[in-house]
C-alpha positions, 0 to 999 in steps of 0.5 A: 249163854254167851253172845259168842256162843249164840254167834258161833252157833248161828255161823255153824248153821249157816255155813253147814247148809247147802246155801253156803256151799252154792253161795261159795261155789257161785262166789269162787266161779265169779272170782276166778272168771275175772281173775285168771292170773291167780294160781287157780290149783290153789283157789280149787283146793280151797273151794274143796276145803270149803265144800268138804268143811261144810258137809261135815258140819251138815252131817254133825247137825243132822247127827246132833238133831238125831241125838236130841230126838232120841233123848226126848223118846227116851225120856218119854219111855222113862216116864211112862216106865216110872208111872208103871213102877209107881203102879207096881209099888201101889200094888205090892203095898196093897198086897203086903197090907191085905197079907199082913191083915188076914 
C-alpha cells in the first residue's frame, strides 16, 4: 500500500467521525462569531455539507466493517463445510473399498 493510500485511509477515518463534526461545528461557530460581516448563508451551507459528508463517510466505514465481519464469518463456515466434505469423501471411499472387497 502506498503512502498516499494510507494517508487517504487515515484522513477518511478522521473526517468520518463525530470528533471531526464537533470540531468543525465549533470552529465554524467561532469563526462566524468573530466575523459577522461574511455571508452567513454560504457558511451555513458549507457547514451542512461538511456534516453530511462526514455522516456519509461514517456510514460507509460502518458498512465496510459489517462486510468485513460477514466475510470472516463466511470464511469460517466454508472451512467447517470443507472439513465435513472431506470427512464424507473419506467415508464414501471407505464404503467403496468395503463394497469392492466383498
